[in-house]
Structure formats: structure tokens, C-alpha cells
N, C-alpha and C positions, 0 to 999 in steps of 0.2 A: 458323472454321467453313468457310472456303473458301480457295482459293489466292490470293485477292485481298483487300486490306484496304480497298478502296473500298466506299462505301455505295450506298444506293438513288439512282438517277438518274431524275429526273422530266423528261420531255420538254416538256410543255406547262405551263410556269410561268415566272415572272420569274427572271432570272439569280441575284439574291441568294437567293431562296427555294430554288432548285435547289441552290446551293452549301451553304446551311445544312442542308438535308435530307441531302445527300450526306455532309457532315461528321458530322452527328449520328448517322447510321446506319453510319458506318464503324467498322471494328474498331480502328483506331489511336486514334480518339477515346475509345472505351470503355476501352482499355488506359490511356490518359492519365488518365481519371477514376479508374480503379481505383488507379493509382499515387498520385494525390492523396489518395484515401481512406486508403490504407495509411499515408502520411506523417502525415495528421491523426490516425489511430488511434495511431500511435507517440507523438505529442505528448500525446494524451489519456491515454495509459498512464503516461508519464514524469511529466507535470505533474499534481499532485493536483487533482481536479475538485471544484467547488462548495465551495471553502474560503472562509472569511470574507476580505474584502478586506484586512484588516490583516495576515493571514498572508502574502499575496503581497508586501505592502509590506515586511514585515520580512525576507523571504527574498531578494527580488530588487531591492528599492529602488523608489522612487516611479515612476521613468520606465518601467521594464519592467512594473511592476504595472499602470499605466495602459494600456500597449500590449497586455498580455494581455487586459485587460477590453475594450478597444476591438475586438480581434479575436475576442473570446469564446473564447479558449483555455482559460479556466477552466471552460468548459462546452462542450467540443468537440462532443459527441454530440447536443446539443440546439441548437447554433448554427444560424442560418438558412442560412449558406453550406454547412454540412455536409449539412443536409437537402436543399438545392437540388442539391448534387452527387449525392446519392443518387437524387434524382428524375431527373436527367439520365442517370445510369448506367442506371436502369431503362428509360428511354425508348430510349436508345442500344442497349442489349442486346436489347430487345424488337424494335427495327427490324432488328437483325442476324439475329435468329431468323426474323422474318417474311421477310427477304430470302433466306435460305439454306435454310429448311425445304422449300419447293417443289422446289428443286434436289436436295436430299438424298432426298426421297421419290421423285422421278422417277428418281434414280440407283439407288434400292433396287429399283424395279420392273423396270428394264431389265437384260438379260443381256449387252448389247453384242455380240450374235451376228453383227452385220454387219461385223465387223472383217475385213480382208483378209489373205491369206496372207503377202504381203510384209511387212506390219506385224508379224506374229508372229515373223518372223526377226530383228527388231530388239530383241526382249525379252532381258533378262538370263538368265532361265530359259527354255530351249527345248530341244527334242529332236525327232529324226526317226527313223522306223522303217518297215520293210516288214511288213505284216500279211497273214496267210494268207486271211482271209475278205474278202468284198466290203465296200464302204464302208457299205452300209445295215446289214448284220449287225454289223459292228464298231462302228458308231455306237450301235446298241441295246445291245451288250454294255458298251461304255465308259460309256454313260449310266446303265445299271443299276448298275454297280459304284460310280459316283460317288454315286448316290442312296443306296445302301447305306452309304456312308461319311459321310453327313450333308450332302452338297452338294445345292444346288438346281440343277436341270439343265433346259436347254431345247435341243431338237434343231431344227436348221434345214436344210432340203434346198435345194441350190443347183444351178445349171447349171454344167457343166464342158465341157472340150474333148471328153470322152468321150461327151457327150450330155446332154440335159435331165434334171435331177434326179438326176444320178449322184454329185454331191458332197454331203457332209454336214458341218455344223459343230456340234460338241458344245460348248455354252457353259454353264459352271457357275460358281457363286459360293458363298462361305461367309464367315462373320464379319460379316454385315450389321449386327450389334448395335454394331459400332465406330462406324458413322455415327450410330446412335441415341444413343451416348454423347456426341457433340458437342451434340446438341439437349438432352439431359438436363443436361449440365454448364452450358450457358449459361442454360437455364431455371432452374436452381438459383440462379444469381446474381440473376436477376430476383426469384425468390420470397424469397430471404434479404433482399434490399434492401427489398422490399415489407413483409415482416414487421418489419424494422427501422423503417421509416417508420410503420407502424401502432402499434408498441409504443413508439416514441420520443415526442418532444414535439410532433410535427406536429399531432396532434389538439388538444392543449392550446393550442398557439400559434394554431391556427385559431380556437378559441373566444375567445382574447384579441384577435385581429385583427378577427374578424367579430362576436363576441358582446359586445364591450365589457368583457371581463374584464381586470383589472389586478392585478399583484402587490401584496401588502400589506407595508409596511415598518415598521409601528408596533408597539405593544405593547398590553397589556390582555387582557381576557377574550375568548375565541373567540366567545361569544354576542353580543358588541358589535361584531363586525367587519361592515362594510358588505356587502350582497349582491353587489356587483360584484367582490369578492374570492373569492366562492364559486363553485366549478364545479358543474355539474349532477350530480344523483345518478344520471342516466342516461349519464354520461360513458363512452364505450365503451372508452377506453384511458387508463391513468394508472399512475404508479408513485410512491409516496410513503412517508413514514415515520410511524410511530405509536409514541409513547412512553407507556407505561402503568406506573404505580406499583403496587406490591403492595397489593391490597385495593381498588383503584379500577377504573373503567371509562373507556373512551374510544371514540369513534365518529367521529372526524374525523381524516383523514390530512393531513399537511403535505407539499406539493410545493414543493421548494426551487427558486427561480429566481435568476438572477444579481442582481436588484435587489429581492428580497423573497420572499414565499411566497404560494402559493395554497392554499385550503382545499377539501378534497374530502370531502363527506359519504359515509359508508359505510352499506351496508344492514344492518349489524349493529353491535352494541356489544361490544367485547372487554373482558372482565374478567380481570385477572391475579390468580390465586389465590396462586401461589408461583413465585418465580424460583429456579432451581437452577444453581449454577456449581461445577464441580469443577476442581481445579488439578493440574498436573504438579508434580514435585518441584522444578522450576526456577522455579515461581511463575507459569508461563504457563497460562492457562485451557485446559482440554481438553474441557469440555462446557458448552454453554449450553442450558438447557432451561426452558421456561415452561409451567406448568400453567394453562390458561386455560379460560374458559367463554364461548362465543359466543352472544349473545342476538340472535335475529332481531327486527328492529325492526317487522316487519309482523305476525308471528304471536306474538311473545313467546316462542317456543320456545328453550330453553337447550340448548346442545350442548357437552359437555366435550371437550377436546382437549389434546394435549401437543405443543408445537412445539419442535423441535430444529434445530440447524444441519444443513442438507441434508435435513431432513425437515419440509417445510412443511405447513400445513393449508390445505384448500380449502373455501371457503364461497360458494356461489352464483357460481361462476366467478372468484372473487377468491382469489389465492394469498397466504398469510400466511407470511412467512419470518422466522426468528429472525436478526436482523441483529447486534445487539450488546446491551450492557447499560450501565446508568448508575446514578448515585445518584438515588434517588427522593425525596430530601428528608430525609436522616438528620439527627437531632437531635444536636448536639454541645455539650459543656460544656467551656469553656476556663478556664484560670487565667492572667490577665494579670499579668505580672511586670515592673514598671517597672525600668529600669536606672539611672535618675537618683537624685539625693539625696532621701531621705525618701519615696520611692515605696512604697506599700503594695500588695500583691497584691489583686486583686479578681476575682470570678467573672463570666463572661459566657456567655450561651447563644445559640444560633442554629440555623438550618436551612441545610443545604447547598443552595446555589442560591436561597436566600430573600432577604429584604430586607436591605440593608446597614444597619449600625449605626454610630452616632457613638461614638467612644471618647473618654471624658473622663478627666481626671486624668493627662494625659501632657505637661503643659507648655502652652506658648502655642499650639503647632501643633494644629490640628484635624485629626483623622484619621478616615477612614471605613473600617470593617472589612467585607470581603465574603468570605463563606465559599464556596470554589470546589470543594473536593473532599475526600473521605474515602476512604482506602485502608486496608482492614483487613489486607491481606497484602502484605508487601514481602520478597521473597526476594533475598538477595545472596550473592555468592560470596566465601567467606573462605578458600579453599584457597591453598596455596603454588603457585608457578609451576614448581617442579621444581628440579633440581640447578643451583645457581649462579644461579638467577633473581634472587635478592636482591642478588647482588654485581654488581660492575662488569664489563662485558664486556672492558674493557681490562686487567683483572688476569689475567695468564696462568696464575696458580695456580688460578683458578676456571673456566678454559675446559675443558670436557669435550667432545671432538670427537664421541664416540659419541652423547652425549645431544643434541648440537646436530643431528647428522644424523638421529637418531630423531625429533626434534621436527618436522623438515620432511619426512622420507621414510618415517616409520614407519607403524604401523597407523592406520586411520581413527579408532579410538577415542581416539587421542592420549594414550598412557599416560604421557608425560613430564610433562604438566601435570595436576595433581590439582585437583579441585573439591570445595569444601565449601560446599554450599548451605544457607543458614539463613534462616528467617523471623525478621525483626527486629521484627515487630509493626506496629501501625497507624501511620498518619501523617495529618496534617491539612494541607490546603492552603488558603491564604487570601491575600487582597490587602489592602494598606493604601494608601489613596488620600489624598493631602494636599489642601489647600484649592485648589491650582491644578489639580487633576484628575490629577496624575501618580501612577501606581500602580506598586507593586512587588509581585512575587509571592513568597510564602514557603511553605516546606514543612518542617514540623517533625515529628520522630518522637516518638511517645508514650513509648516506653521507652528507657532507656539501651542503647547498643550496645557490646558488647565487640569491639573491632577486632582483638584477638589480637596486639597489639604489645607485650605485657608491661606495659601501662599500665592505668589504671582505665577502666571503662565511661564512655562519653560520650554526651551528647545531641546529635543532629545537627540543626542549625538552618540550613535552606537558604534562600537568597535569590537572585533573578535580576531583571534589569531588564526583560527582554522575553521572550516565549515561545520565541524562536528560540535563546536561550542556555541552556546547562546550569546547573543549580543550583550555587552555591558554598556550602559548608557550614562553619559555625562549630561547632567541637567543644568543647562545654562539659562539664566533668567532673561526674560524679554524686558527691554527697557520701556520707557514711557511711550515710545512710538511703536511698540510691538515688534521691534527688530532685535537682531543679535549684536548690533553695533556697540551698544553700551557696554556689554560684557567684554567684547573683544578689546575695546579701548582701555577698559580697566585692567585686563590681563596684560596688554602691552605696557601700560604704565607701571604695573607691578614689577615687570622685568627690567625697568629703566631705573638705575640707581639715582639719577638726578631727580626724576619724578618722585621717587620714594623720599628723598631728602627734603624736597619742597613740601610734600604732604606731612612729614613729621614736624617740620618747622611750623606749619600752619596749625597743626593740632596742638602743639605745645603752647603756642601763643594764645590760642583760644581757651585752653584748659586751665592755665595758670594766671593768677591775677598779676597785673603789672607791678614790677618792683621786686618780685620774688625770683631773683636770678638763679639762685642755687637750685630751687625746686624745679624751675623750668629746665635747667640743664640736666637734672636727674631724669625728669620725665622724657626729655628728648632722647636721652641715651637709652632708656627702656623702650621707647617707641621704635627707635632705630633697630634695636636688637630684635624686637618682636616682628617688625615688618620684614627684616632681612631673613629671619628664620622662615617666615611664612612664604617669602618669595622663592627661596631656594636658589639653586644655581641656574634655573631657567631651562635645564635640559629635561626632556620627557623620559625620565628614567625611573621615578618612583623612589628608589633607594640608592645610596652611594656608600660603599664600604660598610654595608650592613646596617646603615642608619637611614632614616627617612630624609629625603631631600625636598624640603618644602612642605607647605600645607599645615593643617592642624596636627597631623602626626609628628612633624618635626618639632613643633612647639611642645607637644606632650613629651617627646624624647628629651628635649632640653630640660624640662621641668624635672623629669625623673633622674637626670644625671647631675643636676646642680642644686636642687632645692630639697631640703629635708622633707621626709614624708609627712610630718605633722603640719608643715606650712604650705603643702602643695595646693590644697583646696583654695585657701585665701589668695595665694600668689597667682594661681591659675585664673581666678575670677578677675583679678586686676589686669593680668596680661591680656586676656581676651577682650576686656573693656577697652584697653589701650589699642589693641589691634583693630577693633571695630571702628574706633574713632579715626585712626589714621587711614583706614581704607575708605571711610566716608569722605575724608578730605581729598584722598587720591581720586575718587570718583568726581568730586567737584572740579578738580584741576583738569581732568580729561574733558569735561563738558565745556569748561572755559576755552580750552584749546580748540575745541570743535565749533565754537561759536554758539553754544546752546545755553539756555537758561539754567541756573543752578538748581539742584534738586531741592524740593521742599521737604521740610521736616514733618512728614505725615505718615500715615499707615502704609501707603503704597511704597514710599521710599524705604520704610523699615522692612517691608516684605522683600523688596528687590535686593537690599543690601544683605539681608539674612541669607537668601538663596545664593547671592553672589559669593559670599564668604565660603559656603559649602562647595560651590562649583569651582572657585579658585583653588581650593584645597585639593579637589579631585583632579583638576586639570594637570596637576603635576605628573599624574600617571597616564595622561593622554599621549599616545605614542606618535603623534603627528605634529609638525610645526605650524600647521594651518588647518582651518576648517572650511569645508565647502558647503555653502548654503544654496539650496535650490531656489532660483529666482523665477524661472519660467520654463515651460516645456510645451512641446507639440507631440501629442501621443499618436503613435502609429501601432495598430494591432497586427498581430500575425496569428494565423490559425494553424494548428498542428493536426494533420490528418493521418490516419492509418489506412493504407491501401493494401488490399489483400486479394490475391487470386487463389481460391481455395477449392480445388476440384474434389477434395476429400470431404467437403462439408455435407454433400448429399449422402455419401457413404456413412458418415457419422450419424446423420439423421436416421437413416435406415437401421443402423445398429442400435440406436436409442429406442426406436420403435420395437425392434425385435427383443431388446432387453426388457422393456415394459411388458410385452406380450409374454415372454418367457417367465418372468418373475411372477406375474399374476397367474399364469397357468400352473406353476409349481405350488404357489401358495393357496390358491382358492379352488383348484380343481383336484378332486380326489379320484385316483384310479381305483375302480372296484371290479372284482370278478366274482361271479356267482355261479354255483353249480347245484343242480338238483338231479339226484340219481333216483330213478324210478324202476322198481322191479315188481312183478306180480306177487300178490299176497292174498290167497283165498279168492273171494269174490271181487276184491278191489286190488289195490296196489300199496306198496310202502314207499315213502319218499324220504330221502336223506339229503338235507340242504346245508350248504356251507357258503360263507362269504369271506373274501380276502380283500383287504384294502391296504394301500401303501402307508396310511397313517392311522393310528388308533386314536379316535376321537369320540366324543359323546354323540356327534352327528352320525358316525358309523353304527354305534349301538342302536340309536333310534331308528335309523333306516332299516337295519336288519330286522328289528322287531316288527316294523310295518310290513316288510316283505314276507316274513314268515306267516303273519296273520292273513295277509292277502293271498298268498300263493298256496299255502298248505294248511292254513287255519289253525295253527298252534303257536304257542309262545316259544321263543328261542330257549335252547338249553343253557347256553352261556358257559364260560369257563373251559379249561382244557381238561382232557381226560388222559 
């Protein structure tokens, strides 16, 4: 705001106080604070705010998670140090304005008409000329022309060698709004920061510090929460969330804090009639809308409204925004399918987000089932990648230079890669927690998915150890009736030694001609070994004592340990052929026991058995003794609103308007001052003209040339002397 970065200097005060006030009111201190705020804002943008502590631990580790919490980087904009920096910035900038505003106002009032002639000769823009009229007449003429051009003019009469009052100084100025721009821009910083302090957590924290309020970290009903966790209904500023299920009402907002929540009563009760969500073809939501009724708690008056994203509702100074949507307690019906010997399917019902249930009949381990989510729409891309995308990049026969270049340099719509978006149906998310409290998250699709690889449709059964990992999917083939029953029966039979023995006997009997007893015995022994290796111990462990426990990896491990390397390829082909045959007979046995017709020897059966072999191999690493299949559901939607009382919003708007005004004034308005010194010279007068501007631009040179030609009729001298 001025040519100096120093602050206010107090003369009559102790030395430490004088230095503190000078530093606080200096421009360098304000710029340093603004830099720190910018860095903190970057951190608050990059690092997700107000996430559960476990999310930071999973993503960054315990050490950095604790460091973030100690520095409150998980809640930057409500951290005490951030609010303190904002307060210091407001104080510092206000002192800068107070220090410089009187100087600017004084500068706006003065025309600097007392400047001397020799000083005019040192200006970059200057010119001299002989005029025909006397100095008084020429001063009146020049002053009138400048006034007509929008300049503010002041005439000063001076004494010269020719006599008292014979000299005239014409002082003019234009573009004074440039100075006003400085005040407006710096005032905007103060107003925006004040608005941020008002609409931030400062008022809420003040109630916590001074009013004895404390965050609530427990559970239970809202009505049972202690009054010390409730904010006043006259709270002037807050911002919280409100979750309302279809057909219900809510009147209490939840304000998230780093160590719990605060409860804010609202002057209205919001009833959600219907939540509407529309999707793009990609499966991304394109419209959130809530049809609500606002019930005034004082008068009982009901007001219908529709709330959409970027179209909030306003009720008694409280803005209600559509923030997101969630499951409102959908009811689901699952079929539990045990994978162990003799397990029988059973039905189980629950509510998304409701109470956990103890799962019985799954062996010695006690498991707790928690329903976490229901998604009714899952859109996936089943399109090809384009020419040669499925092949190896190292195969020169499949390298297409033009396609490669088009994929990187072609049109923005990317015509090389095609997309086939398809809704694969609902999916259910749940957690299984063991007796030690360890939980794994599962995500199973309701319908079989055709992956377009020439095989049979498969059920996708996902599992992951923690939320930071992607789901790993087991692909279980659908049987001829489109269900998961065929694969589960095959898995249970594989874990049953008696069923395996029966399948081996049937395979050996059909594969060997009658009468060849020794060959049949050898084949039966090989089939028993292959099927036993493939079945493993039946425990979902993946590996035991450093070796694979079941599946194709166990067979490969056995071949590596017992068969010479030169004979492994041939022996492996024979062993896999035997394995496929015994598994086919095992599948036939399961169908006979279920009262179903035997499988036909056709392409569909071949596809089912091929995928079943891969899935039975992978299921060894599936960490659950049973699979839950989504049978039916009743969806209930919930809408997430953000309710905000923001008294500082208008202050921020005013600050933004001043900032725009100030920036445009400083960038596009040039402050200019013009002096014309007139003294008698013979029959006429001599004129000395100079121009000062706050920025040296080509526009300034052009304007001075026009003024000299118009006012004194000569070209500018230019340059410094």
C-alpha cells in the first residue's frame, strides 16, 4: 500500500511493545501470514479432512497418522492455529490500512502544485514550447481543456522575475481510483478473513472453551445425550450434516469434531418424502434431488421444497444443501451357503447399517455378520481396448503404428479404445468378524456376470483385508439354472473324502477297459493323489508350512518336488487330464444326490467345468467358510444434507466485490499527474510541461504526445536530462 514495508512506529512505549506493533502492522508480516495460510490451504485440499482416524492409519501408517492428528492437519480449517493465523492476518492488514489510508486520502486531495520548474525538467515525460498569449490567458485555456478531458485541475499563481503574480502553475490529476483500489483490495482481505472466522469453527470453539461444551464420542439415542454435548439453538454460526431416511423426520444436525461430534438443534424438522437420483450411462450419478417438507417447530407450519445440488433451500436464515445420499436402512435377504462338508444353506435377513448378527452352523469359529452396504446399480466397462490391445506389445505382427499414434495423439473422444458400459446388477457388502475382533470386508454380486471371454457367466465374490485395498474377486461359475448352487455342491463334495473316493472309482471304471485290473488300480491311485492334492486340507489358509494347500498351485508344487524337470510337461498334462475327469464325475455325483439330471457332454458343460476348476483352485484362499448370496432386498434411500447458518457469507460477498473492484482499479486505471508551468516571455509566454504516471507504458507515451500537441502545440522532448 506504500513504498515502505515498515509498520506503525510508536514513540512513547516500551521497546518490546514498539517492535511488536511495528512487526504486526508491517506489510512483510502480512505477506508471511498469507503465505502460511496458502500452504495450509494446500494441505487441507490434498489431505482429506474429517476422516475417521483408522483411514489415516491405513493410508499413512501409525506414526504419520498421530503426527497429523497432533498438528490437526485432518481438520486444517478449524484448527486453533489456523484460526489464530487468520486473526493475526486480520489485525495486521487492518493496521496496514489504518497506517496508509490517511496518507492516501491526503495524497488524493493534493495536486502537488508547489513543484518547482527545475524538478519538472527531471521527469521522463517533458516538453517545452513558446505560446502566443500571456501566461494568465494560456493557463485558463489549458485548464479548461484539461477539465473538458476529464482531469481535475488546480491553478496556482506565482511570482516570477517578470513581476509578482506573473507565473502560473496548472496542476492536474486523473486516475485517482487507482489509489482507492489499494484500500479496496486490502479491505477485501480483512472482510474475507472476518467472514471465514465467523463462518468457521471459531464461534463453536468459543462455546466449547467458555461454555463448557464438549464433543460426544459415544453411541445410543440422541435424546439420551447429555446437555453438555448440545449447542444452543441460538448459535449464530455453524455447519453440520443431517441424515434423513425416506418417510422420516430429523431436527438435529451433527457437527463433526476431531474427537467426536456436537449436536445442534434446528428451528425446523425436515421430513424426506422422496429421494431421487438419476444416473449417466457410465453409472455416475447426474442428479441428486430431495422432495422435503420443512415443519416449523414454533408455528407448526409445513413448507414443501425440493432440494438439489447447487439449488439449496433457505429456512429462517439456514441454508439446506443437498450433500450426498446413503442407504437408509434397506432390508436384505441373503442365502448363506457353507463351503464345508455337510453344510446346508440357510436364510438370513438384516438391515443395512443395523445390528450385527451371530452366524451359526459354520463350524467351531464364531462369526459376526455386519451389513455394510447395498448398491443397486453397478456399471462396468466390457469394451475391447482396440486393435492389438489383447495381444503382446512385443509381438511385431500385432504392432500397428497408426493405431498407436492415434491412441496418444488422436481426437479427444479416443476412437481407438471402445467402451461397452453395462449394468451388472445389485451387489451386497458385508463384514465377517471373528471371535478375536478381526474383520474382513466382502462384496458379492447378486447376478452372474458374463465377462465376454467365451466362458460361462460367473458370480463375483469379492474380499479385502482393509478398506485401503481393492477387492479381490473369486469367480464362481453359474450352473445350468443360473445359480451358485452347482459350484457350492461341487466345493462341498471336494472337501468330502467319501465323495472324492466315489468319484475316483467311477472315473477309473469308465477310463479303463474291463479286465485290465492293474492299469485300473494305477489310474485310481493317480486320481486319488491328484484329487487329494487339489482338495487340500479344506482350511481357507492358502499355504501350510510354506507350501500350497490345495488347488492347482499344490499340484504344481508336487510336480516340482517329485518329478524330474524333463518329464514334468508330459506328467503335468496327464495329471491335469485325470483331475478334470475326476472333477467331472464328482459333479455328476453331486447332481445325482440333489435329484438333478446329469450334465451333458457339450460346450456349456465344458465351459462350466473349466471355470469351476479355476474357481475351486482359488477358493482355497477364500478366507470364509461360507458365501452369502443376495436373494432379495427392499431398498430404502437416505439423503445427506448440509445445514449451515453463515452470517459471514454476506461479509465474504462484500469482500469479494471489493477485491474485484480493487484489482481492476489497480490493473486498469493509471494514476497520472500533469503540470504546466507558464511564465511571461516577450510578447507571449513560455510553457514547461511534464507528466508523471505510476506505470511506464506505451499508453502513457501516447497520451503525453497527444496532450503536448493539444495543449502547447509541440512534440514531447522525451528522455531524461
